[in-house]
One Martini backbone bead per residue (centre of mass of N, CA, C, O) as a GRO file, in nm:
protein
   65
    1UNK     BB    1   1.033   2.609  -0.409
    2UNK     BB    2   0.917   2.393  -0.634
    3UNK     BB    3   0.674   2.229  -0.791
    4UNK     BB    4   0.830   1.965  -0.830
    5UNK     BB    5   0.879   1.902  -0.529
    6UNK     BB    6   0.580   1.870  -0.448
    7UNK     BB    7   0.519   1.636  -0.648
    8UNK     BB    8   0.727   1.437  -0.536
    9UNK     BB    9   0.615   1.432  -0.250
   10UNK     BB   10   0.339   1.320  -0.338
   11UNK     BB   11   0.447   1.059  -0.461
   12UNK     BB   12   0.569   0.945  -0.199
   13UNK     BB   13   0.301   0.939  -0.047
   14UNK     BB   14   0.161   0.733  -0.235
   15UNK     BB   15   0.366   0.507  -0.196
   16UNK     BB   16   0.321   0.483   0.109
   17UNK     BB   17   0.021   0.412   0.087
   18UNK     BB   18   0.052   0.151  -0.077
   19UNK     BB   19   0.229   0.011   0.131
   20UNK     BB   20   0.021   0.014   0.362
   21UNK     BB   21  -0.192  -0.151   0.211
   22UNK     BB   22  -0.017  -0.402   0.172
   23UNK     BB   23   0.028  -0.452   0.471
   24UNK     BB   24  -0.273  -0.491   0.535
   25UNK     BB   25  -0.329  -0.732   0.347
   26UNK     BB   26  -0.076  -0.904   0.482
   27UNK     BB   27  -0.069  -0.858   0.799
   28UNK     BB   28   0.131  -0.653   0.889
   29UNK     BB   29   0.306  -0.473   1.082
   30UNK     BB   30   0.245  -0.123   1.095
   31UNK     BB   31   0.024  -0.032   0.887
   32UNK     BB   32  -0.114   0.206   1.031
   33UNK     BB   33   0.133   0.389   1.044
   34UNK     BB   34   0.184   0.414   0.741
   35UNK     BB   35  -0.092   0.536   0.669
   36UNK     BB   36  -0.071   0.788   0.849
   37UNK     BB   37   0.188   0.903   0.728
   38UNK     BB   38   0.080   0.925   0.438
   39UNK     BB   39  -0.149   1.122   0.502
   40UNK     BB   40   0.029   1.349   0.608
   41UNK     BB   41   0.202   1.380   0.352
   42UNK     BB   42  -0.034   1.458   0.169
   43UNK     BB   43  -0.119   1.711   0.321
   44UNK     BB   44   0.148   1.862   0.294
   45UNK     BB   45   0.163   1.859  -0.016
   46UNK     BB   46  -0.097   2.019  -0.064
   47UNK     BB   47  -0.010   2.272   0.088
   48UNK     BB   48   0.237   2.329  -0.089
   49UNK     BB   49   0.083   2.361  -0.355
   50UNK     BB   50  -0.103   2.591  -0.268
   51UNK     BB   51   0.123   2.787  -0.187
   52UNK     BB   52   0.259   2.799  -0.462
   53UNK     BB   53   0.010   2.897  -0.624
   54UNK     BB   54  -0.053   3.155  -0.446
   55UNK     BB   55   0.255   3.290  -0.485
   56UNK     BB   56   0.237   3.300  -0.779
   57UNK     BB   57   0.235   3.548  -1.025
   58UNK     BB   58   0.196   3.313  -1.271
   59UNK     BB   59  -0.038   3.091  -1.274
   60UNK     BB   60  -0.113   3.041  -1.573
   61UNK     BB   61   0.179   2.982  -1.666
   62UNK     BB   62   0.239   2.749  -1.469
   63UNK     BB   63  -0.012   2.559  -1.571
   64UNK     BB   64   0.118   2.592  -1.877
   65UNK     BB   65   0.292   2.290  -1.962
   0.00000   0.00000   0.00000
């Protein structure tokens, strides 16, 4: 997995979170479920990012893009 994949995954998680918030504002059903799923996706994405950064041999070079 590349760093780009983890960042895209995190982006999708934020989009899902914003969708859940909009559902909540509009009082649509299942908004709580969408918010919980988005939170779990964000947590998984952060763990993937940390794992990628921790296992990369050239962390300074990786972060210098």
